[in-house]
C-alpha positions as CSV (number, residue, x, y, z in Angstrom):
1,M,-3.2,-0.3,-14.4
2,V,-2.8,-3.2,-16.8
3,L,-4.8,-2.7,-20.0
4,L,-5.5,-6.0,-21.5
5,R,-6.7,-7.0,-25.0
6,M,-9.1,-9.8,-24.1
7,V,-8.9,-12.7,-26.5
8,Q,-12.2,-13.9,-27.9
9,I,-13.2,-16.6,-30.3
10,K,-14.6,-14.7,-33.3
11,N,-17.0,-17.3,-34.5
12,K,-18.0,-18.6,-31.1
13,Q,-21.8,-18.4,-31.6
14,Q,-21.7,-20.2,-34.9
15,L,-19.6,-23.0,-33.4
16,I,-22.1,-23.4,-30.5
17,E,-25.1,-23.4,-32.9
18,N,-23.4,-26.2,-34.9
19,G,-24.3,-28.6,-32.1
20,K,-27.1,-31.0,-33.0
21,T,-28.7,-31.1,-29.6
22,E,-29.1,-28.7,-26.7
23,L,-26.7,-30.8,-24.6
24,V,-24.1,-30.7,-27.3
25,R,-24.5,-27.0,-27.7
26,R,-24.0,-26.7,-24.0
27,A,-20.8,-28.8,-24.1
28,R,-19.5,-26.7,-27.0
29,A,-20.1,-23.5,-25.2
30,L,-18.2,-24.8,-22.1
31,A,-15.3,-25.8,-24.3
32,L,-15.1,-22.5,-26.0
33,D,-15.5,-20.5,-22.9
34,S,-12.7,-22.4,-21.2
35,I,-10.4,-21.8,-24.2
36,E,-10.9,-18.1,-23.8
37,H,-10.2,-18.3,-20.1
38,A,-6.9,-20.2,-20.8
39,L,-5.8,-17.7,-23.5
40,N,-6.4,-14.7,-21.3
41,A,-4.6,-16.4,-18.4
42,V,-1.4,-16.3,-20.4
43,D,-1.7,-12.8,-21.6
44,P,2.0,-11.8,-21.8
45,K,1.4,-8.2,-20.6
46,K,-0.5,-9.4,-17.6
47,I,2.0,-12.1,-16.8
48,V,5.1,-9.9,-17.1
49,K,3.6,-7.1,-15.0
50,A,2.6,-9.6,-12.3
51,K,6.1,-11.1,-12.1
52,L,8.0,-7.8,-12.0
53,L,8.1,-5.6,-8.9
54,L,9.9,-2.3,-8.9
55,N,10.5,-0.7,-5.5
56,E,12.4,2.6,-6.0
57,S,15.5,1.3,-7.9
58,L,15.2,-2.3,-6.9
59,L,13.7,-4.6,-9.6
60,Q,12.6,-8.0,-8.2
61,I,11.5,-11.1,-10.1
62,K,11.0,-14.3,-8.2
63,E,14.0,-14.8,-6.0
64,H,16.2,-12.4,-8.0
65,S,16.9,-8.7,-7.3
66,F,18.6,-6.1,-9.5
67,D,19.4,-2.6,-8.3
68,L,18.9,-0.5,-11.3
69,A,20.9,2.3,-9.7
70,E,24.0,0.2,-10.2
71,F,23.6,0.0,-14.0
72,H,24.6,2.7,-16.4
73,N,22.3,1.5,-19.2
74,V,19.3,-0.8,-19.5
75,F,19.1,-2.3,-23.0
76,V,16.1,-4.4,-24.2
77,V,16.3,-7.0,-26.9
78,G,14.2,-10.0,-27.9
79,G,11.6,-11.4,-30.1
80,G,8.7,-13.8,-30.4
81,K,4.9,-13.9,-30.9
82,A,4.5,-12.4,-27.4
83,G,7.3,-9.8,-27.9
84,G,5.0,-6.8,-28.3
85,P,2.9,-7.2,-25.2
86,M,6.0,-8.2,-23.1
87,A,7.7,-5.0,-24.3
88,E,4.6,-2.9,-23.4
89,A,4.6,-4.4,-19.9
90,L,8.3,-3.8,-19.4
91,E,8.0,-0.2,-20.5
92,E,5.1,0.3,-18.0
93,V,7.2,-1.1,-15.2
94,L,10.6,0.5,-16.0
95,G,9.6,3.6,-18.0
96,S,12.5,6.0,-18.6
97,R,15.0,3.7,-16.9
98,I,15.1,1.9,-20.2
99,T,17.9,3.3,-22.4
100,E,16.9,1.8,-25.7
101,G,15.8,-1.5,-27.2
102,I,14.6,-3.5,-30.1
103,V,12.2,-6.4,-30.2
104,N,11.2,-8.4,-33.3
105,I,7.5,-9.1,-33.5
106,P,5.2,-10.7,-36.1
107,Y,3.7,-8.6,-38.9
108,G,0.3,-7.2,-37.9
109,S,0.9,-7.1,-34.2
110,A,-1.2,-4.4,-32.4
111,S,1.3,-3.5,-29.6
112,K,2.6,0.0,-29.2
113,T,5.7,1.2,-27.3
114,S,7.5,4.5,-27.0
115,I,11.1,3.6,-26.1
116,I,11.6,0.0,-27.3
117,M,11.5,-0.3,-31.1
118,L,9.0,-3.0,-32.2
119,H,10.4,-4.4,-35.5
120,E,8.0,-6.4,-37.6
121,A,9.2,-9.6,-39.2
122,S,8.0,-12.9,-40.6
123,H,6.9,-16.2,-38.9
124,P,7.1,-19.2,-39.3
125,L,9.6,-18.7,-42.1
126,P,12.3,-16.0,-41.5
127,D,12.7,-13.0,-43.8
128,E,15.2,-10.2,-44.4
129,S,13.4,-7.8,-42.0
130,G,13.9,-10.4,-39.2
131,V,17.6,-10.5,-40.1
132,A,17.9,-6.7,-40.0
133,G,16.3,-6.5,-36.6
134,T,18.4,-9.3,-35.2
135,R,21.6,-7.6,-36.3
136,L,20.5,-4.4,-34.5
137,M,20.0,-6.5,-31.4
138,L,23.5,-7.9,-31.7
139,E,24.9,-4.4,-32.1
140,L,23.1,-3.3,-29.0
141,A,24.3,-6.3,-27.0
142,E,27.9,-5.7,-28.2
143,K,27.6,-2.1,-27.0
144,A,26.8,-3.3,-23.4
145,R,29.5,-3.1,-20.8
146,S,30.0,-4.6,-17.3
147,D,27.9,-1.9,-15.7
148,D,25.0,-2.4,-18.1
149,L,21.8,-4.6,-17.9
150,V,20.5,-6.3,-21.0
151,I,16.9,-7.5,-20.6
152,C,15.8,-10.1,-23.2
153,L,12.2,-10.8,-23.9
154,I,11.9,-14.3,-25.3
155,S,8.7,-16.1,-26.4
156,G,7.6,-18.8,-28.9
157,G,8.3,-18.0,-32.5
158,G,11.6,-16.3,-31.6
159,S,13.6,-18.8,-33.6
160,S,11.9,-17.6,-36.8
161,L,11.6,-14.0,-35.8
162,M,15.2,-13.6,-34.8
163,P,17.2,-15.1,-37.7
164,C,20.9,-14.5,-38.2
165,P,22.4,-16.9,-40.7
166,K,26.0,-17.8,-40.2
167,E,28.5,-16.5,-42.8
168,G,28.1,-18.4,-46.1
169,I,24.4,-19.3,-45.5
170,S,21.8,-17.3,-47.4
171,L,18.4,-16.5,-45.9
172,Q,16.9,-18.4,-48.7
173,N,18.9,-21.5,-47.8
174,K,17.7,-21.2,-44.2
175,Q,14.1,-20.7,-45.3
176,E,14.1,-23.8,-47.5
177,L,15.5,-26.0,-44.7
178,T,13.2,-24.5,-42.1
179,S,10.2,-25.3,-44.3
180,A,11.4,-28.8,-44.9
181,L,12.0,-29.4,-41.2
182,L,8.5,-28.1,-40.2
183,K,6.9,-30.6,-42.7
184,S,9.1,-33.5,-41.7
185,G,7.5,-34.3,-38.4
186,A,10.6,-33.3,-36.4
187,T,10.0,-32.1,-32.8
188,I,10.7,-28.5,-31.9
189,N,13.7,-29.7,-29.9
190,E,15.2,-31.3,-33.1
191,V,14.3,-28.4,-35.3
192,N,16.0,-25.9,-32.9
193,S,19.2,-28.0,-32.6
194,V,19.6,-27.4,-36.3
195,R,18.7,-23.7,-36.2
196,K,21.2,-23.0,-33.4
197,H,24.1,-24.4,-35.4
198,L,23.2,-22.2,-38.4
199,S,22.9,-19.0,-36.4
200,G,25.1,-16.3,-35.0
201,F,22.4,-15.3,-32.5
202,K,20.7,-18.5,-31.1
203,G,22.3,-21.2,-29.0
204,G,23.8,-18.8,-26.4
205,W,25.4,-16.5,-28.9
206,L,23.4,-13.4,-27.7
207,A,24.7,-13.9,-24.2
208,K,28.2,-14.3,-25.5
209,K,27.9,-11.1,-27.5
210,A,26.5,-9.2,-24.4
211,Y,29.3,-10.4,-22.1
212,P,30.4,-8.8,-19.6
213,A,27.0,-7.2,-19.1
214,T,24.4,-8.7,-16.8
215,V,21.7,-10.4,-18.8
216,L,18.1,-11.0,-17.6
217,S,15.9,-13.1,-19.9
218,L,12.1,-13.1,-19.3
219,I,10.8,-16.2,-21.1
220,L,7.3,-17.2,-22.1
221,S,7.7,-20.9,-22.9
222,D,6.2,-22.6,-25.9
223,V,8.2,-25.8,-25.6
224,V,7.0,-29.0,-23.8
225,G,8.8,-29.3,-20.4
226,D,10.3,-25.7,-20.7
227,P,13.8,-26.6,-21.7
228,L,15.5,-23.2,-21.7
229,D,18.0,-24.1,-24.4
230,V,15.1,-24.9,-26.8
231,I,12.7,-22.0,-26.3
232,A,13.4,-19.6,-29.2
233,S,16.5,-21.7,-29.7
234,G,18.0,-20.4,-26.4
235,P,19.8,-17.2,-27.4
236,T,20.9,-16.6,-23.8
237,V,21.3,-20.2,-22.7
238,P,24.2,-22.6,-22.9
239,D,23.7,-25.1,-25.8
240,S,23.8,-28.8,-25.0
241,T,23.7,-29.9,-28.6
242,T,26.5,-30.1,-31.2
243,Y,27.0,-29.8,-34.9
244,A,27.0,-33.6,-35.0
245,D,23.5,-33.6,-33.4
246,A,22.2,-31.1,-36.0
247,R,23.5,-33.3,-38.8
248,K,21.9,-36.4,-37.2
249,V,18.5,-34.6,-37.2
250,L,18.7,-33.9,-40.9
251,E,19.8,-37.5,-41.7
252,E,17.0,-39.0,-39.6
253,Y,14.3,-37.1,-41.4
254,G,15.9,-37.7,-44.9
255,L,16.9,-34.1,-45.4
256,W,20.7,-34.2,-45.4
257,D,21.1,-34.9,-49.1
258,K,18.4,-32.4,-49.9
259,A,19.9,-29.6,-47.8
260,P,21.6,-26.7,-49.6
261,Y,25.4,-27.2,-49.9
262,S,26.1,-24.1,-47.8
263,I,24.3,-25.6,-44.8
264,R,25.9,-29.1,-45.2
265,K,29.3,-27.3,-45.4
266,V,28.8,-25.3,-42.2
267,L,27.7,-28.4,-40.3
268,C,30.6,-30.5,-41.6
269,D,33.1,-27.7,-40.9
270,G,31.6,-27.4,-37.4
271,E,32.0,-31.1,-36.7
272,E,35.6,-30.9,-37.8
273,G,36.3,-28.0,-35.4
274,M,36.8,-25.4,-38.2
275,I,33.9,-23.3,-36.9
276,D,33.4,-22.5,-33.2
277,E,30.8,-24.6,-31.4
278,T,27.8,-22.9,-29.7
279,P,28.7,-21.6,-26.2
280,K,28.6,-24.3,-23.5
281,A,27.7,-24.2,-19.8
282,Q,31.3,-23.6,-18.7
283,D,31.6,-20.4,-20.7
284,K,32.2,-17.4,-18.5
285,A,29.6,-15.5,-20.6
286,F,26.9,-17.2,-18.6
287,Q,28.1,-16.2,-15.1
288,Q,25.9,-13.1,-15.0
289,V,22.9,-14.5,-17.0
290,Y,19.5,-15.1,-15.4
291,N,16.9,-17.0,-17.4
292,I,13.5,-16.9,-15.9
293,I,10.3,-18.7,-17.1
294,V,7.4,-16.2,-16.5
295,G,4.6,-18.4,-18.1
296,N,4.0,-21.7,-19.8
297,N,1.4,-24.2,-21.0
298,R,0.7,-25.3,-17.4
299,T,-0.4,-21.7,-16.7
300,A,-3.0,-22.0,-19.4
301,T,-4.3,-25.5,-18.7
302,L,-4.6,-24.8,-14.9
303,A,-6.7,-21.7,-15.7
304,M,-8.9,-23.9,-17.9
305,C,-9.3,-26.4,-15.1
306,Q,-10.2,-23.7,-12.6
307,Y,-12.9,-22.4,-14.9
308,L,-14.5,-25.7,-15.7
309,K,-14.5,-26.7,-12.0
310,S,-16.4,-23.5,-11.3
311,Q,-19.0,-24.6,-13.8
312,G,-19.6,-27.8,-11.9
313,L,-17.6,-30.2,-14.1
314,N,-15.4,-33.0,-12.7
315,T,-12.2,-31.8,-14.0
316,A,-8.7,-33.3,-14.5
317,L,-5.5,-32.1,-16.1
318,L,-4.3,-35.2,-18.0
319,T,-0.9,-33.6,-19.0
320,S,0.7,-30.4,-20.0
321,T,3.5,-32.3,-21.8
322,L,1.5,-34.0,-24.6
323,E,3.6,-35.0,-27.6
324,G,3.4,-37.3,-30.6
325,E,2.0,-37.5,-34.1
326,A,-1.3,-35.7,-34.2
327,K,-3.2,-38.3,-36.1
328,C,-2.1,-40.9,-33.5
329,I,-2.8,-38.7,-30.5
330,G,-6.3,-37.9,-31.7
331,P,-7.7,-41.4,-31.2
332,V,-6.2,-41.4,-27.7
333,L,-8.3,-38.3,-26.8
334,S,-11.4,-39.9,-28.2
335,S,-10.7,-43.2,-26.3
336,V,-10.6,-41.2,-23.1
337,A,-13.9,-39.6,-24.0
338,N,-15.3,-43.1,-24.8
339,E,-14.1,-44.5,-21.5
340,I,-15.9,-41.7,-19.6
341,L,-19.1,-42.7,-21.5
342,V,-18.7,-46.4,-20.7
343,S,-17.3,-46.4,-17.2
344,G,-17.1,-42.9,-15.7
345,N,-13.3,-43.1,-15.7
346,P,-11.1,-41.1,-15.3
347,A,-13.9,-38.7,-14.3
348,S,-17.6,-39.2,-14.1
349,K,-20.1,-37.0,-16.1
350,P,-20.2,-34.1,-16.3
351,A,-16.5,-34.3,-17.0
352,A,-13.7,-32.2,-18.4
353,I,-10.3,-33.6,-19.3
354,I,-7.5,-31.2,-20.3
355,A,-4.3,-31.9,-22.1
356,G,-1.6,-29.4,-23.2
357,G,1.6,-29.8,-25.2
358,E,2.5,-29.9,-28.8
359,T,2.0,-32.6,-31.3
360,T,3.6,-32.9,-34.8
361,V,2.5,-33.7,-38.3
362,K,4.4,-35.4,-40.9
363,V,3.1,-33.9,-44.1
364,T,2.7,-36.5,-46.9
365,G,-0.5,-35.1,-48.5
366,K,-1.2,-32.0,-50.6
367,G,-3.9,-30.5,-48.4
368,L,-4.1,-27.6,-46.0
369,G,-4.2,-27.9,-42.2
370,G,-2.4,-27.6,-38.8
371,R,-1.6,-30.0,-36.1
372,N,-4.6,-29.1,-33.9
373,Q,-7.0,-29.5,-36.8
374,E,-5.5,-32.9,-37.7
375,L,-5.7,-33.8,-34.0
376,A,-9.4,-33.0,-33.9
377,L,-10.1,-34.7,-37.2
378,S,-8.4,-38.0,-36.1
379,A,-10.3,-37.8,-32.8
380,A,-13.6,-37.4,-34.6
381,L,-13.2,-40.7,-36.4
382,R,-13.1,-42.7,-33.2
383,L,-15.7,-41.0,-31.0
384,K,-18.6,-43.2,-29.9
385,K,-22.0,-42.2,-31.1
386,S,-24.4,-41.3,-28.2
387,D,-27.8,-39.7,-28.3
388,V,-28.1,-39.4,-24.6
389,S,-24.8,-37.7,-23.9
390,A,-22.7,-34.9,-25.3
391,V,-19.1,-35.5,-26.3
392,V,-17.0,-32.6,-27.5
393,V,-13.2,-32.3,-28.2
394,A,-11.6,-29.0,-29.0
395,C,-7.9,-28.5,-30.0
396,V,-6.3,-25.1,-30.5
397,N,-2.9,-23.4,-30.7
398,T,-2.6,-20.7,-28.1
399,D,-1.0,-18.3,-30.6
400,G,-4.2,-18.3,-32.7
401,V,-2.4,-19.7,-35.8
402,D,-2.5,-23.4,-36.4
403,G,0.1,-24.4,-39.1
404,P,0.0,-22.4,-42.3
405,T,-3.7,-21.5,-41.8
406,D,-5.7,-18.6,-40.3
407,A,-7.5,-20.8,-37.8
408,A,-6.4,-21.6,-34.2
409,G,-7.7,-25.1,-34.4
410,A,-11.1,-27.0,-34.6
411,I,-13.9,-28.4,-32.5
412,I,-15.7,-31.7,-32.9
413,D,-18.5,-33.7,-31.3
414,Q,-20.0,-37.1,-31.7
415,Y,-22.1,-36.0,-34.7
416,T,-19.2,-34.5,-36.7
417,C,-18.6,-37.5,-39.0
418,L,-22.4,-37.9,-39.5
419,R,-22.7,-34.2,-40.5
420,A,-19.7,-34.7,-42.9
421,E,-21.2,-37.8,-44.5
422,K,-24.5,-35.9,-45.2
423,L,-22.4,-33.4,-47.1
424,G,-20.7,-36.1,-49.1
425,L,-17.4,-35.7,-47.2
426,K,-15.1,-38.7,-46.4
427,P,-13.2,-37.7,-43.2
428,E,-10.6,-40.5,-43.8
429,R,-9.6,-39.1,-47.2
430,F,-9.2,-35.6,-45.7
431,L,-7.0,-36.9,-42.9
432,A,-4.8,-39.0,-45.4
433,D,-4.3,-35.8,-47.5
434,N,-3.4,-33.6,-44.5
435,N,-6.4,-31.6,-45.5
436,S,-8.1,-31.0,-42.1
437,Y,-8.6,-27.2,-42.7
438,N,-10.8,-27.8,-45.8
439,F,-12.7,-30.5,-44.0
440,F,-13.6,-28.3,-41.0
441,S,-14.1,-25.3,-43.2
442,K,-17.0,-27.2,-44.9
443,L,-18.5,-27.9,-41.5
444,A,-17.9,-24.4,-40.2
445,D,-16.1,-25.9,-37.2
446,L,-12.7,-24.1,-37.4
447,V,-11.9,-22.0,-34.4
448,F,-10.9,-18.4,-35.2
449,T,-9.2,-16.1,-32.6
450,G,-6.8,-14.2,-34.8
451,Q,-3.3,-13.6,-33.4
452,T,-3.6,-13.8,-29.6
453,G,-0.2,-12.2,-28.8
454,T,0.8,-15.1,-26.7
455,N,2.2,-18.6,-27.4
456,V,2.4,-21.4,-24.8
457,N,2.0,-24.5,-27.0
458,D,-1.4,-26.1,-27.7
459,I,-4.4,-26.9,-25.6
460,S,-6.9,-29.7,-26.0
461,L,-9.9,-30.6,-24.0
462,I,-12.6,-33.2,-23.7
463,I,-16.1,-32.4,-22.5
464,V,-18.6,-35.1,-21.7
465,L,-22.0,-34.2,-20.4
């Protein structure tokens, strides 16, 4: 039996009551209920157990089969925000067939295992505990032989939770650069191209260390489009980027001259061929590697669509690959809501439009916030005022942590800016200062879930009643 920890929005009732009219309160309730359905649809434990089938000694996942009787050892390694629940599920399926394992998980995770060691570490900035756990994983991988199976559990957050700086690079250097990259507005693909070239674990190096063992990676995707080499920086996937690409990212975002000397030296030495490139597709280490996506943003957004349709709403999935600057995407969401009000397109009332993906924020202010909070705030500024309809937009991170805050995101309606003005707040100033958290805190419109134990990008939705 699969025992699930159902995710609930902690301040749900307060968020509903913040609606000015009964219709707005109804729209808020629908939005929040659908978010809970989406989050529980991507419960990592549920997903992994549903994907794995063990029939005597035969382990099946999708079109692949592995006869465990042919393997001497089954080692488990990995990391990410969903690492704990994924490890729990694997233990419930394989039990004593697992020889040993270690998985890095965020501090405060509630998961419990008996065979696989769950090693707590820091996210989004790596720490020494993460380094220690990652080194233990590499030791386990190097121990594997041709008759062994290495199962890797990979999920979003794995890049930070599985740090292994190259020789000559200190963890502090890597922390400084990671922090600067996350504030620069760089996409996760760009950030990870840098991370891979500063690591002895990411960018295919784990697979290289595990060779000649068979490697099975179960991956919960937190990257738009599910590029295998980007999710958790692709520890078991050939790397398509180069040292030169990593350098270009730092130059493009004005970080090259600010980067620690040790990092610039490694990237320059790599460009000149003095340090080995990350393993590429032709490397024999990948001949017995199987990388399988078990869940992604589309899994969450489709569950949201299904729920809202069941509630009688005309529902459409706009995209599960949303990208761009948050403060620019917010007005797009509000323009869709406004169009529904004016013309009934792309869906007539009662309508629900869902979008998944991951936006970015270029931090120029001194405030506190996250990309989903900034997305919601920028949308609030453009919503049409209507006293005969209800218009609600909600934006959350599926891991429950939006940026460096304790909120998952925020919810707005057509009265949000009016409520703010009555409190003497100027939304434009909060947006300009990247201070969306404090704006929504004053309105009590932050969404709190706590750590969800999953991570499949962000979800946004528009409700118009």
